[in-house]
N, C-alpha and C positions, 0 to 999 in steps of 0.2 A: 477559362482556367478554374474559376471558383465553382462554376456549374459542374465541371468534371470532378472536382474535389468532393462536392456534396453527393454526387452519384456514388463515389467510392465510400464515403462515410455512411450513406444509407445502406449500401451493401453490407458493411460491417455490422450495422444495427440489425439488419435482417438475420445475419448469422447469429448474433447474440440472442435474438428471440427464438430462432429455430432450435438452437442448442440448449435452450432453457436457462442460460446464464443470467438473463435479465430477471429471472425469478429467484433461482437458488442462491446467487451471490448476495443480493440484498438481504434475503432471509437469514443466511448464515451470519452476516454482519450484525443484524438486529439481535440474533440470539447471543452472539459474543458480547455485544454492548450491554444487553439486559442481564446476562447471567452473572457478571462480576459483582455488581452491587447486591443482587439477590443472595448469591452465595456468601458474600461477606457478611450480610445481615443475619443469615441463618447459621453461620459457622458455629457460634457457641452452642446452639441447640443440636447441631449435627454432631459435635464432639461429645456433648452430654449424653446423647442417645446412642453413642457407639456401643456401649454396654460391655466393653472389654477393659475398662480402667479399674485399677485397684481401688478398694473402698477407701474413702477419705481423700482421694486425689483431688487437688485443687489446681486448675489450669487458669492462668491469668493471660488473657489476650490483650494486646495493645488496643487502646481506644482509637477507633478509626474516625477520621474526619471526612467530610464530604469531598474535599479536594484530594485527599489521599486515595479514596476509593476511585475517583476519576482517573488518577494517575495509574492505578492498577488496571483500570479498563483500557487505557492506552497501551499498557504492556501486553494485554491480550491481543490487541490489534497489531502490535509489533511482532508477534510470533505467528499466530494462526492467520491473522489478517494478511501478513506479508506472503505467507504460503499460498493463500487463495489468489492473491494478485498475480503471483508467479505462475500458478496453474492456469489461470485464464489467459495469460499473455504468452506462455511458452511456445505455443505453436502458431502464433499470429502470422509469422512470415515463413518459418521453416516448413510448415505443412503445405503451404501453397507452392513453395519452391520445389518440394519433393514431388508433388502431384503434377507440376508443370503449369499450374494455373497462373502463377506469377508471370511466367514467360509469355503465356497467351495474352494476358492483359497488357503487359508492358510492350509487346510488339506493336500494339496500337499507339496512337498519339497520346499516351498517358505519361505524365511526368513521374519520375521515380519519387520525387519529393512528395507528390500528392498521394502516391500509393502508400508510402510509409506513414506520413503524418495523418492520413485518414484513419489508419489502424490505431495509431497512437492516440488520436482524439477520442475514438470510440472506447479504448481502454481507459482513458482518463475520465470520460463521462460516467461509465459504469462504476469506476472506483469512487468518484465523488458522490454519486447517488448512494451507493452501498455504505460507504463510510459515514456519510451524513446521516443516514437513517440509523445506523448502528450506534454512532456517537450520541445522536439525539435520544435513543432509547436508554443508553447508559446515563445520560444527564437526567432524564426524567425519573428513572428509578432511584438514582442517587439522591435527588431532591426529595423524593417521597419517603425514603427510608433513613437518610442520614442528615438531611438539611440541604438548603439551597447552595448552589455554586454560582458565582457571578457569571451572568450570561456573556458579558464582554470577555472575561478570562477564558470561558469555555470556547467561545467562538475563535479567539486568538489561538488557543492551543490546537483547535481542530484544523485551522488553516495551516499551521506549521506541520502538524503530523500528516495532514493530507498531502502536503508537498513532499514529505518523505515517501509516502506510499506511491505518489506519482513518479518520483525519482527511481524507485526500485522497479516499478512497472516499465519505465523507459529503458532501464538497463536490461530487463528481461527481453524486451523487443529487440534491443541491440544484439544480444546473444542469440536470439531466434534468427536474426539475419546472418550472423557470423557462423553459426554451427548447423550441422545437419540434423541433429536430434533435438526434438522439443524438450525431452526430459533433461538433456544436457544443458539446454538453455536455462531451464528453471533452476537446476542445481547450481550452475555458474552464477546466476544472478543472486540467489539467496546466499551463496558462499561469499560473493563480493560484498553484499550488504552486511553480512556478519563480520567479515574482516574489517570493513570500514568502521563499523560501530566499535569493535574491540580496539582498533588502532586509535580511534578518536578518544577513547577512554584512557588508554595507556599513554598517549602523547597529547595531552590537552592543549599545550602551548603550540606545538608544531602544527597541529590540525585544528586550531581554534575556529577556522572558517570552513571546516569540512561539512558536507551534507549529513554525515553521521551525527552531527551535533543537534540536528533538528529534533530528535526525540527528547533530548535533555532540555532544550529550549521550550518544547511543548509542555513538559512537566513543570518547568519553572513558571511558565505563564499561568498554569493552574494553581500552583501553590502560593505564588506571591503577586500574581497579576502583572508581572513584569519579567521580561527576558532580555538580559544584556547581551550586546553583540549580535543582535538579531539580523540586521540588514546585510552585513557581509556574508553571513551564512546563507541567507535567502538568495542573494545575488550569485554566489558561487554555485549554488544548487541549480538555479535557472540556467546559468551558463553551461553547466555540466550536462543538463538535459538537452540543450540545443546542440552541444558537441556530440552527444551520443546519437541523436537523430541524424546529424550530418554524416557521421561515420556509417550509420546503417544505410543511408541513401547511397553513399559512395560505394560501399561494398555490394549492395544490390545491383548497382549499375554495372559493376564488374562481373557479377555472377548472378544473373536473374533467375537461374534454376540450379538445382542440386547437380544435375548432370554436367553443368558447365564448370563446376568447381574442380 
């Protein structure tokens, strides 16, 4: 069973290499992570050199702290980063169902759970590598330009935010299994993530344990080194990921190919 799973996992990695995702996704994340502290540091000079301000204009910018810059870096990953994760995950299952590849593979003695979880693990691995490199670049340039950020606080916030990225990637794979269109899967996953985040902000008590709370907890970990109510949110998120994978496996078992839908 495990040897079968590793064969499927290796197949996914070969696809990541052949498609170039293993190169461009980490590079984009590194650029995202490094750009925020650099732009924040250069912002006063950028504004001063704009050349279209009335004479005598004085612009006062708030003093940025190293932790504050890192929080802004997380916000970058929370927008463009999520979009990238959705893009690399949106056709994970739907494309193979459309081409009939999934039906050809699953007609063999291949477990549906192995088929889905191998794809999920590959997505999780490239997400972890890319986000780790990007967040590390952000931490390095923030320390160089604004001052050091506690390594323990940065590591804690990266784990929390990485879990959020993994959750959204899992939801994208779920929609890739449920829907015919890869684009619809990405749109649905990003829409669900946005709605969950907004609902968590508007209903903080009712959704205190929502996965949408992870971004807030990651920021709190950076700013104060402590995030209250952490473990219930982490637990609910992990349970939600398992449930999403189980639903994807169940639906794929019912409809292994698009033609069967």
